[in-house]
Each structure stands twice: as structure tokens, then as C-alpha cells.
PADOPA-704546 format. One line per field, with one value per residue (C-alpha): x, y, z; residue number from 1; residue in one letter. Coordinates in pm, whole numbers, plus 32768, in hexadecimal, padded with zeros to 4 digits. Example, Ala and Ser with C-alpha at 12.3 -4.5 7.8 and 13.67 -1.06 7.14 Angstrom:
// residues 2
east 84CE; 8557
north 7E3E; 7F96
up 830C; 82CA
pos 1; 2
code A; S
This chain:
// residues 481
east 4A01; 4ACA; 49D1; 48AB; 4961; 499E; 482B; 47C8; 48CA; 4831; 46CF; 46AB; 4717; 45FE; 465B; 4619; 44C0; 4483; 44FD; 4413; 42EE; 433E; 437A; 4217; 4197; 4249; 41BE; 4061; 4099; 410A; 3FD3; 3EF9; 3FB2; 3F91; 3E17; 3D8B; 3D2A; 3BC3; 3B9C; 3A55; 3B18; 3BEE; 3B1B; 3B72; 3A00; 3930; 38CB; 37B6; 3654; 360D; 34BC; 341C; 32F5; 327B; 31FC; 3332; 3428; 3374; 3381; 34F3; 353C; 348B; 355D; 36A4; 3676; 36CA; 37F2; 3882; 3854; 3920; 3A24; 3A5B; 39D2; 3886; 38FA; 39A3; 3862; 389C; 3799; 370E; 36D7; 360E; 3693; 359F; 3657; 35BC; 36F6; 3734; 3848; 38AA; 39E1; 3A6D; 3AFB; 3B83; 3B66; 39F9; 3934; 38C5; 383C; 3751; 36B5; 353E; 3579; 3609; 34D6; 33EE; 349F; 34DE; 33C5; 33F2; 3459; 357A; 3619; 3625; 368B; 37B0; 3818; 3804; 38CE; 39DF; 39F5; 39F6; 3B23; 3BDC; 3B8C; 3BDB; 3D1B; 3D98; 3DCB; 3DA6; 3EB0; 3FA1; 3F5B; 3FB3; 40FC; 413A; 40EC; 41D4; 42EC; 4292; 42A2; 4402; 4468; 43CB; 4480; 45D0; 45A0; 453C; 466C; 475A; 46C1; 46CF; 483F; 487C; 47B8; 4878; 49C3; 495C; 48FE; 4A4B; 4B02; 4A5A; 4963; 484B; 46FE; 4638; 4723; 4717; 459C; 4583; 467D; 45BE; 4476; 450F; 45DA; 44B9; 438A; 442A; 4454; 4302; 425E; 4308; 4291; 412F; 4120; 41AA; 409B; 3F88; 4009; 4004; 3E9F; 3E32; 3EBC; 3DED; 3CB3; 3CED; 3D25; 3BDB; 3B2C; 3BB4; 3B4E; 39F2; 39BF; 3A36; 393F; 3820; 386B; 3881; 372D; 3699; 3666; 36C5; 37D9; 3718; 36A9; 3813; 3850; 3719; 3798; 38ED; 3848; 3797; 38E7; 397B; 386D; 38B3; 3A27; 3A00; 3A01; 3B38; 3BF4; 3CDC; 3D54; 3D73; 3EC8; 3E72; 3FA0; 3F06; 3DCC; 3DAB; 3CB8; 3CF7; 3C52; 3AEB; 3B20; 3C47; 3B85; 3A5C; 3B38; 3BE1; 3A98; 39DC; 3ADC; 3AB7; 3941; 38E1; 39A4; 38AF; 3789; 36B1; 36F9; 3592; 34EF; 33DE; 337F; 3251; 3111; 30CA; 3225; 31F8; 30AC; 3154; 3268; 316B; 30BE; 320D; 3260; 310A; 312F; 327C; 31F4; 30CE; 31AF; 32D4; 3230; 314A; 2FDE; 3017; 3133; 305F; 2F40; 3027; 30AB; 2F5D; 2E46; 2CDB; 2CAD; 2D95; 2CB3; 2DC5; 2DFF; 2F58; 2EC1; 2DAD; 2EB4; 2F8B; 2E61; 2DDB; 2F2E; 2F4C; 2DEF; 2E3D; 2F96; 2F0C; 2DED; 2CBE; 2C92; 2B21; 2B6A; 2C9F; 2BD8; 2AD4; 2BE5; 2C8D; 2B43; 2B23; 2C7E; 2C1D; 2AE2; 2BB8; 2CB7; 2C25; 2D53; 2E57; 2ED9; 2F82; 2E3A; 2DC1; 2F09; 2EE1; 2D81; 2DFB; 2F21; 2E45; 2D4F; 2E62; 2F17; 2DCA; 2D95; 2C92; 2D5E; 2C33; 2BB7; 2D17; 2D28; 2C49; 2CED; 2E44; 2DDF; 2D71; 2EBC; 2F80; 2EBA; 2EDD; 3059; 3096; 30FD; 31D8; 32AC; 3273; 30FB; 30F1; 31AC; 30AA; 2F8F; 302E; 303F; 2ED0; 2E6A; 2F21; 2EA7; 2D3F; 2D39; 2C6D; 2CE9; 2C6C; 2D78; 2EA1; 2F12; 2EED; 2FB9; 30D1; 30D9; 30E7; 31ED; 32CD; 32CC; 3317; 342E; 34DB; 34F2; 351F; 35C3; 3612; 34B3; 3498; 3321; 32E4; 33B2; 32F2; 31A4; 321E; 3286; 3127; 3088; 3161; 3110; 2F9C; 2FD6; 3092; 31D6; 32BB; 33FF; 33B4; 3323; 346C; 3534; 3466; 348A; 3601; 361A; 3552; 3636; 376A; 36D7; 36B9; 3813; 37B4; 38AE; 38CE; 3759; 3732; 3839; 379B; 3651; 3709; 37A4; 364A; 35C4; 36E4; 3687; 3522; 357D; 35EE; 376A; 37D9; 3679; 365B; 35E8; 3702; 3802; 3779; 3787; 38E9; 394B; 38C7; 398D; 3AC9; 3A9F; 3BA4; 3B06; 3BCF; 3C93; 3BFC; 3C69; 3D76; 3D5F; 3D11; 3D86; 3CBD; 3D0A
north B61E; B50D; B507; B4DF; B3C5; B315; B31D; B293; B17C; B104; B0F3; AF7F; AF98; AF6A; B0B8; B163; B0C8; B149; B29E; B29F; B242; B355; B44B; B404; B43B; B58A; B5F8; B59C; B661; B792; B774; B777; B89E; B95A; B962; BAB0; BA8A; BAF5; BA77; B9D1; B8AE; B879; B756; B68A; B64B; B680; B7E5; B838; B890; BA05; BA73; BB9F; BC3B; BDA2; BDAE; BD19; BDDD; BF21; BED3; BE7E; BFC0; C07C; BFC0; C002; C168; C222; C13B; C16E; C2E5; C30B; C215; C2FB; C1FA; C29B; C2E1; C191; C0D9; BFC9; BEB7; BDBC; BC6C; BB51; B9EE; B8CA; B817; B7B2; B7ED; B92D; B9DF; BB1E; BB87; BC7E; BC15; BD5E; BED1; BEF4; BDBF; BD39; BBD8; BB63; BA0C; B9DE; B914; BA45; BB12; B9FE; B9C7; BB32; BB94; BD0C; BE03; BE6D; BD14; BD28; BE95; BE32; BD26; BE22; BF1B; BE16; BDBF; BF31; BF4F; BE55; BF1C; C071; BFEC; BF5C; BE0D; BD35; BDF4; BDE2; BC70; BC2F; BCE4; BC0B; BAD2; BB3C; BB62; BA14; B96A; B9EC; B979; B824; B7F3; B85B; B772; B657; B684; B697; B55F; B4B4; B502; B466; B32E; B30B; B332; B221; B13B; B17C; B12D; AFD8; B009; AF08; AF4D; AF4B; B043; B126; B111; B179; B28E; B30B; B310; B3CC; B4BC; B51D; B513; B5D4; B720; B6ED; B6CC; B80C; B8C3; B840; B8AB; BA00; BA36; B9C2; BAA8; BBC9; BB73; BB66; BCC6; BD39; BC9D; BD58; BE9B; BE66; BE35; BF7F; C031; BF9D; C026; C17B; C17A; C10D; C21C; C327; C2BC; C2B9; C141; C037; BF35; BE47; BD7E; BD34; BCB1; BBD6; BB47; BAF7; BA57; B970; B908; B8E2; B7E7; B723; B71C; B6C8; B54F; B55C; B666; B576; B4E6; B623; B6C0; B834; B872; B795; B868; B97E; BA38; BA8F; B9A4; BA18; BA46; BB2E; BBF3; BC18; BC9B; BD97; BE01; BE2B; BF24; BFF6; BFC8; C01E; C163; C1D9; C2B1; C1E8; C090; C060; C0F8; C019; BFE5; C0B4; BFE1; C01D; BF9D; BE6D; BE25; BE2D; BD4D; BC4F; BC45; BC11; BAE9; BA51; BA7D; B9C9; B8AE; B88A; B87C; B7B4; B6B5; B58D; B5AB; B4DF; B5C9; B6FA; B681; B62A; B78D; B830; B748; B78E; B813; B934; BA40; BB43; BBE1; BB3D; B9E7; BA1E; BA8F; B959; B86D; B91E; B8FE; B790; B749; B7D9; B739; B5DF; B5EA; B666; B7A8; B7D9; B7CC; B8A6; B9B8; B9B4; B9DC; BAF1; BBAA; BBA5; BC3F; BD4D; BD97; BDC0; BEA3; BF32; C014; BEFD; BED2; BD87; BCD7; BD44; BCCB; BB79; BB51; BB9F; BAB0; B994; B9BE; B9E2; B8A7; B7EB; B835; B944; BA60; BB30; BB40; BB97; BCDA; BDB4; BD6E; BD97; BEE5; BF53; BEDF; BF9F; C0DC; C0B7; C089; C1A3; C0AF; BFAB; BF04; BD9D; BDC9; BE74; BD4B; BC60; BD37; BD2B; BBB0; BB9C; BC81; BBA1; BA58; BAD2; BAAA; BBEA; BCA8; BDED; BDCE; BDAA; BF15; BF3A; BDF9; BE82; BFC8; BF15; BE19; BF15; BFE3; BEB0; BE23; BF73; BF94; BE25; BD7D; BC38; BBA1; BA95; BA76; BBE7; BBD3; BA9F; BB49; BC7D; BBA1; BB0A; BC64; BCDD; BB9F; BBE4; BD3C; BCA1; BD4E; BC26; BCEB; BD5E; BC09; BB62; BC6B; BC43; BAC8; BAF0; BBD5; BAE0; B9C1; BA90; BAE8; B979; B922; B876; B945; B875; B865; B9D0; BA40; B96F; BA27; BB74; BB2C; BAEE; BC2A; BCF6; BC8A; BD03; BE60; BF82; BFAE; C08A; C0A4; C081; BF16; BEC5; BF58; BE93; BD51; BDA5; BDD8; BC7D; BBE5; BC94; BC14; BB19; BA1E; B9E1; B8A0; B796; B7B6; B6C4; B5ED; B6B3; B65F; B684; B742
up 13C1; 1470; 1590; 14A5; 13ED; 1536; 158F; 143D; 1456; 159E; 1511; 154C; 16B8; 17BC; 1857; 170D; 1705; 1868; 17FD; 16D2; 17B2; 18AC; 178E; 1716; 1879; 188E; 173D; 17B8; 18F9; 1835; 175C; 1892; 192A; 17E2; 1803; 187A; 19E4; 19AC; 1847; 17E4; 1751; 1886; 18F9; 17C3; 177E; 1643; 1607; 16FE; 169D; 16A7; 1735; 168C; 173E; 172F; 1896; 1938; 1862; 18B5; 1A2A; 1A1F; 1964; 1A7B; 1B7B; 1AC6; 1A4C; 1B91; 1BD5; 1A78; 1A98; 1BD8; 1B51; 1A25; 192F; 18D4; 176F; 1737; 16D1; 17D3; 17A3; 189C; 17F3; 188E; 1877; 187F; 1996; 1AE2; 1BB4; 1C78; 1BB9; 1B06; 1A48; 194D; 17FE; 177F; 17BF; 1764; 17CC; 191A; 190C; 1A1C; 1A3B; 1A48; 1B84; 1C33; 1BD8; 1C4D; 1D99; 1DF9; 1EE4; 1EC9; 1DBC; 1E9D; 1E86; 1D09; 1D0C; 1DEA; 1CF1; 1BD4; 1C9F; 1CDA; 1B68; 1B11; 1BF6; 1B1B; 19E0; 1A72; 1B0E; 19C5; 1A72; 193C; 187C; 19A1; 19D5; 186A; 18A5; 19D7; 190E; 17F5; 18F3; 1990; 183E; 1809; 1965; 1929; 17E1; 1871; 199C; 18B5; 17D5; 18FA; 1991; 183E; 181F; 1973; 1915; 17D0; 1886; 197A; 185E; 17AE; 18F2; 18FE; 1A1E; 1A39; 1992; 1AD5; 1B79; 1A4C; 1A41; 1BAE; 1B79; 1A49; 1B06; 1C2B; 1B58; 1A79; 1B5F; 1C80; 1BC4; 1B19; 1C6E; 1CE2; 1BAB; 1BD3; 1D40; 1CE2; 1BDD; 1CC7; 1DD8; 1CDF; 1C81; 1DEC; 1E0F; 1CE6; 1D7C; 1EC1; 1DFE; 1D45; 1E93; 1F13; 1DD4; 1DEC; 1F4C; 1ED4; 1DB0; 1E8F; 1F8D; 1E81; 1DFA; 1F5C; 1F5A; 2057; 2033; 2113; 1FE2; 1F8B; 20EA; 20D4; 1F8C; 201F; 214D; 205B; 1FCA; 2124; 2180; 2042; 2090; 2200; 21E2; 2106; 21C6; 227A; 2130; 2060; 2032; 2021; 1F44; 1E39; 1E21; 1D23; 1E06; 1F72; 206B; 20A4; 221B; 21DF; 20DB; 21C6; 22DD; 21F7; 215A; 22A0; 231C; 21E1; 21B6; 231B; 2304; 21F9; 226D; 217B; 220C; 2286; 2152; 20C6; 1F5B; 1EEF; 1EFA; 1D89; 1D2D; 1E0D; 1D60; 1C09; 1C8F; 1D10; 1BBD; 1B10; 1BF2; 1BB5; 1A3F; 1A3C; 1B10; 1A23; 18F2; 197D; 1A63; 1A2D; 1AA3; 1BDF; 1C47; 1BF2; 1CCB; 1DEA; 1DEE; 1D9A; 1E17; 1DC3; 1F23; 1EC7; 1E32; 1E00; 1CAC; 1C81; 1CCC; 1BCC; 1AD1; 1AFC; 1AE2; 19A9; 18FD; 195D; 18D6; 1780; 176E; 17A8; 16B2; 1773; 16AE; 1700; 1875; 1841; 178F; 18A4; 19A7; 18DF; 18B8; 1A33; 1A4A; 1950; 1A18; 1B51; 1AA5; 1961; 192C; 1941; 17DB; 1825; 1873; 171A; 1685; 1730; 16A7; 1548; 156C; 15EB; 14CD; 13C8; 1436; 1441; 12CE; 130C; 1278; 120B; 1373; 13ED; 1324; 13FF; 1553; 14B5; 141F; 157A; 1610; 1508; 154F; 16C9; 16B8; 15C4; 14B4; 155C; 1452; 14C3; 14D5; 1382; 12F0; 1384; 12FE; 11A5; 11B7; 121F; 10FF; 1008; 1098; 10A1; 0F26; 0F02; 0DCC; 0E63; 0F70; 0E82; 0E75; 0FED; 101C; 0F42; 1009; 1158; 10ED; 103D; 117E; 1252; 117A; 1157; 12D1; 132A; 11FD; 12B3; 12A4; 1194; 11D4; 118A; 104A; 0FD5; 1011; 0F59; 0E32; 0E2B; 0E33; 0D12; 0C53; 0C71; 0BE0; 0ABC; 0B27; 0AE7; 0B05; 0C66; 0CBC; 0C5C; 0D14; 0E55; 0E40; 0E14; 0F42; 1015; 0FB6; 1003; 1157; 11B0; 1130; 0FE8; 0F26; 0DE9; 0D9F; 0E08; 0D10; 0BFC; 0C32; 0C46; 0AF2; 0A61; 0B06; 0A79; 091A; 0950; 09D1; 08F5; 090F; 0A31; 0AC1; 0C41; 0C21; 0B2D; 0C1C; 0D46; 0C7D; 0C13; 0D81; 0DD4; 0CB7; 0D2F; 0E93; 0F06; 0FF7; 1134; 114C; 122F; 1397; 1408; 1541; 1679; 17D4; 1912; 1A4D
pos 1; 2; 3; 4; 5; 6; 7; 8; 9; 10; 11; 12; 13; 14; 15; 16; 17; 18; 19; 20; 21; 22; 23; 24; 25; 26; 27; 28; 29; 30; 31; 32; 33; 34; 35; 36; 37; 38; 39; 40; 41; 42; 43; 44; 45; 46; 47; 48; 49; 50; 51; 52; 53; 54; 55; 56; 57; 58; 59; 60; 61; 62; 63; 64; 65; 66; 67; 68; 69; 70; 71; 72; 73; 74; 75; 76; 77; 78; 79; 80; 81; 82; 83; 84; 85; 86; 87; 88; 89; 90; 91; 92; 93; 94; 95; 96; 97; 98; 99; 100; 101; 102; 103; 104; 105; 106; 107; 108; 109; 110; 111; 112; 113; 114; 115; 116; 117; 118; 119; 120; 121; 122; 123; 124; 125; 126; 127; 128; 129; 130; 131; 132; 133; 134; 135; 136; 137; 138; 139; 140; 141; 142; 143; 144; 145; 146; 147; 148; 149; 150; 151; 152; 153; 154; 155; 156; 157; 158; 159; 160; 161; 162; 163; 164; 165; 166; 167; 168; 169; 170; 171; 172; 173; 174; 175; 176; 177; 178; 179; 180; 181; 182; 183; 184; 185; 186; 187; 188; 189; 190; 191; 192; 193; 194; 195; 196; 197; 198; 199; 200; 201; 202; 203; 204; 205; 206; 207; 208; 209; 210; 211; 212; 213; 214; 215; 216; 217; 218; 219; 220; 221; 222; 223; 224; 225; 226; 227; 228; 229; 230; 231; 232; 233; 234; 235; 236; 237; 238; 239; 240; 241; 242; 243; 244; 245; 246; 247; 248; 249; 250; 251; 252; 253; 254; 255; 256; 257; 258; 259; 260; 261; 262; 263; 264; 265; 266; 267; 268; 269; 270; 271; 272; 273; 274; 275; 276; 277; 278; 279; 280; 281; 282; 283; 284; 285; 286; 287; 288; 289; 290; 291; 292; 293; 294; 295; 296; 297; 298; 299; 300; 301; 302; 303; 304; 305; 306; 307; 308; 309; 310; 311; 312; 313; 314; 315; 316; 317; 318; 319; 320; 321; 322; 323; 324; 325; 326; 327; 328; 329; 330; 331; 332; 333; 334; 335; 336; 337; 338; 339; 340; 341; 342; 343; 344; 345; 346; 347; 348; 349; 350; 351; 352; 353; 354; 355; 356; 357; 358; 359; 360; 361; 362; 363; 364; 365; 366; 367; 368; 369; 370; 371; 372; 373; 374; 375; 376; 377; 378; 379; 380; 381; 382; 383; 384; 385; 386; 387; 388; 389; 390; 391; 392; 393; 394; 395; 396; 397; 398; 399; 400; 401; 402; 403; 404; 405; 406; 407; 408; 409; 410; 411; 412; 413; 414; 415; 416; 417; 418; 419; 420; 421; 422; 423; 424; 425; 426; 427; 428; 429; 430; 431; 432; 433; 434; 435; 436; 437; 438; 439; 440; 441; 442; 443; 444; 445; 446; 447; 448; 449; 450; 451; 452; 453; 454; 455; 456; 457; 458; 459; 460; 461; 462; 463; 464; 465; 466; 467; 468; 469; 470; 471; 472; 473; 474; 475; 476; 477; 478; 479; 480; 481
code M; M; R; R; T; T; I; V; R; Q; A; A; H; P; A; A; R; D; F; A; R; I; F; A; W; V; V; A; L; I; A; V; L; A; L; P; V; H; D; A; Q; A; Q; G; R; P; R; P; K; I; I; R; D; A; E; I; E; N; L; L; R; D; Y; A; R; P; I; L; R; V; A; G; L; A; K; Q; N; V; E; V; T; I; I; G; D; R; S; F; N; A; F; V; A; D; G; R; R; I; F; I; N; G; G; A; L; M; D; A; E; T; P; N; Q; I; I; G; V; L; A; H; E; T; G; H; I; A; G; G; H; L; A; R; M; R; E; Q; I; A; G; A; Q; T; M; A; I; V; A; M; L; L; A; G; A; G; V; A; A; G; A; A; A; G; A; S; G; S; N; I; G; S; A; A; A; G; A; I; T; A; P; Q; E; M; I; R; R; S; L; L; S; Y; Q; R; G; E; E; S; A; A; D; R; S; A; V; K; Y; L; T; E; T; Q; Q; S; A; K; G; M; I; E; T; F; Q; R; F; E; N; E; Q; L; F; L; S; Q; R; I; D; P; Y; L; L; N; H; P; M; A; R; E; R; I; A; A; L; E; Q; L; A; K; A; S; P; Y; Y; N; T; K; D; P; P; A; L; Q; A; R; H; D; L; M; R; A; K; L; V; G; F; M; E; R; P; D; A; V; Y; R; K; Y; P; L; S; D; K; S; L; P; A; Q; Y; A; R; A; I; S; A; Y; R; F; G; N; V; T; E; A; V; Q; R; I; D; A; L; I; A; A; Q; P; S; N; P; Y; F; Q; E; L; K; G; Q; A; L; L; E; A; G; R; A; G; Q; A; V; E; P; L; R; K; A; V; A; M; T; G; G; N; V; L; I; R; A; M; L; G; Q; A; L; V; Q; S; G; N; P; A; Y; T; D; E; A; V; R; E; L; V; F; A; T; Q; R; D; P; D; S; P; E; A; W; R; S; L; A; Q; A; Y; G; R; K; G; D; L; A; N; A; D; L; A; S; A; Q; G; L; M; A; Q; G; E; F; R; T; G; Q; E; L; A; A; R; A; K; Q; R; F; P; P; N; S; P; G; W; L; K; A; D; D; I; L; A; Y; K; P; P; K; P; D; G; P; Q; G; G; R
């Protein structure tokens, strides 16, 4: 109590102001360290755009499935989520999601390169690295607070003894930042160890699935080239990943010991990979960038795919449909060319014409949820009353299996409205608003829906669940890595 009183009494002293400034710096450092190492919010940026695409998600599931099986995670429902970011990156946010940037998918030349990335991230999940890192951070926070209080006591004692403000300020900076630097380096060293462990696990998974780890090495070589011009100025102890050159050396020794090191990707898988890359280029890049990567002289199917997507995205729907029809003629059994045709027509305001290709895509994929949702939207937007019951069936199926699509919920609300089912229309609207985070308006509509349903009916209970939901508090400030 006496010590605390002494600190308060010196509040006007310059040293106390220095201490307060450094205290704030330490708190900020702790906040940064408290972020999960592979958390989606760790960059301190706005929430990233999520890309949903039936073709790409299906391919990534095929890439990940054997890896998850040998890692013992086949029953954990691990999902691969695509981030609309052009950089080459991937990370895990919890025990069931792997996030991978669209840029990584676009830049990876072979399936094996992406499979290696997925194997590495699977190593983090299977190894429980996030949970252990949180334990390390909790311990670091305690150490940081103790060091800060001890340093603060020393600063206060110096101020009480009459030391000059500048001397006390220097002492405070040294006393507080030195242990913080040690703690930070300790955490980063721990994280580098986890990265190396994930690399080793990845090679093990790839070997057990009779795949090569060469793609991982190629990816690290890419990072090594990017680091090369900075290598003389980088302190390796300040990196949270091992230096690329060190990782390559360690990986090569393990990878080359595998009998599958020179195994190539199957040609059919490479073809699907090439179409995925072209699709992402078509959707994520401007026309000039698309045509630089896929010039008119390139007659390959991926090049035609990218140019068809670019044409529809930038308003030339007639040309786009012609290009897509050529793709369909080349591969009549490819459901995603049918899906693209339906999507282009739907977004051009020609919903009635979009119905038939989307029906074909649904049939070819065995009822893919995302495509069924798009078909339901086309049926509603066509304005044809004969399609209303079919639209309700498609959209009920889609929203039950993928409840996070506001567009599907809105279309379902419209379909119910046309049937005169106002209770379910209000409920669907409420669920769509909740899915996009508009909780207050969503609960207002849920209250209205609840009044329309018979008490204790399924719709009444769903509306009651929405009304009982407590929206999360807004996130506080986030630090960056």
C-alpha cells in the first residue's frame, strides 16, 4: 500500500509520465503477443473477403482429404476456406479451419505445391500448436506484467530519491523494454520451433499418402528469393518463421529420403488445377492482367476459361456466353462451365435463361449446395410463378446446409412471399439479416414472424431462438504482427 501511494504521489514528475508512456507500450505489446499466431485477424486489417466457389472448394477438398486422413483428422470436419487476397499465404485460425489466399492458389503452378501448404497447416492443427501457443502467451503475459511492475517499482524509487527526470526516463525504458525483448524473442523462438515441427509433419503426411514434398521445397524457394535482398539486414531471431534457406535445407533432407520424392501429379489433377488458377485470374484480375497472362494466342482450355470469365465480369455478356458455349462444347460433362453460363446470365438480368444451365450443373454435381442456391435465386428472379415451389425446395435445401448466405435467405423470403406465406417470409428475411450481422433488424423481423406462427410450431421456435440470441460485442482494437 505504501509503495502504491508513493507512485501516485509522484504523478506530476516527468519520470512518471515516461513510465506511463512505457506502460502503454507494454500493454500494446502484450495485446499483440496475445493474438493467435495463425489467427485471421492477426494482421490488424478489416475482415477479409471470403471466396465461395463450388469448383475450387471441391478441388481443395480432394487435395486435403488424404492428408487429413493420415493426420487422424478425417472426422474433425476440417474446412479449407479461400480468402480473397492476392498475396501468397495460408494459416489456421482454430482446430477446424485452414485458410488459404486466392493468391496462393493462383501462383502455385502444380497441385503438389498447394497440397504441401495444406499438409503444413494440417501439421499445426494435428500438433495442437495453437493451443500450446496460447499457453505460451499466457505465461509470457504474466512474465511481462511482473517485469513491468518490478521495473516500475525501481523507477518510483529513483523518483523518490530525487533522480533527474531524464535519468529516470532512460532507466524506465531500459528496465522495462529489456525483459519485454527477451520475452518477445522467446515466443518467436517457440513459434519457429512449431513451424519446423509442422514442416516435419507435412513431409510425413505426404509420404504416407505417396505424394512428393518437392512442392513444399519449391514454395520455400520462392520465399527465399523474396528474402534474399533483405537477408543481410534481417535478424533471424526476430522472425516468427525459420529463415527460408534453413527450412529448405532441413526439408530437402527429409523429402529426398522419401521414395515418392519424384512422384508427379496425375495429369487429370493438374488439368483441374490449371482451370482453378485460370478461374481465379478471371475473377480477381482486371482484363488487361487477364490478357497478359492468357493472351489470345493461347488456345488452351484454361486460357479460354479466364477470358470468358473476364468478358462477363466486365459487361460483355453476349461475348461471354459465346465463349462459355465453346467451353461447354469442348467439355460437355464439365458442370462448372454450365454453372458459369448460368451465373453470367443471372447477373446480367437474364434469370429465365440462367435456369436451364444451372439445372444441368446441379444434376452433374449431384446437387452441390452452392449451385442449388444459385438455381433457387434464378428461379425466383425469373418472375415465373410456375417456378415458385421449385425455388422454395432448392433454397430450403441450400439454407439448411449453408445457413451463412444472406442472398439465399433473401431469395427464399421472396419465394415464400409469392406463395403468400408471410410467416416464413419474415423468418427467412430475419435469418438472412442475422447471417450478415444486422442483428437488431433481424430480431425485429423474427418478432413479427413469431406472432404469425402458431405457438410452439417449428417456425415459432426458430423465431424464438433468434430473439434469444445475444449478439457478440464489437471487437476491440487489434494489433498487427
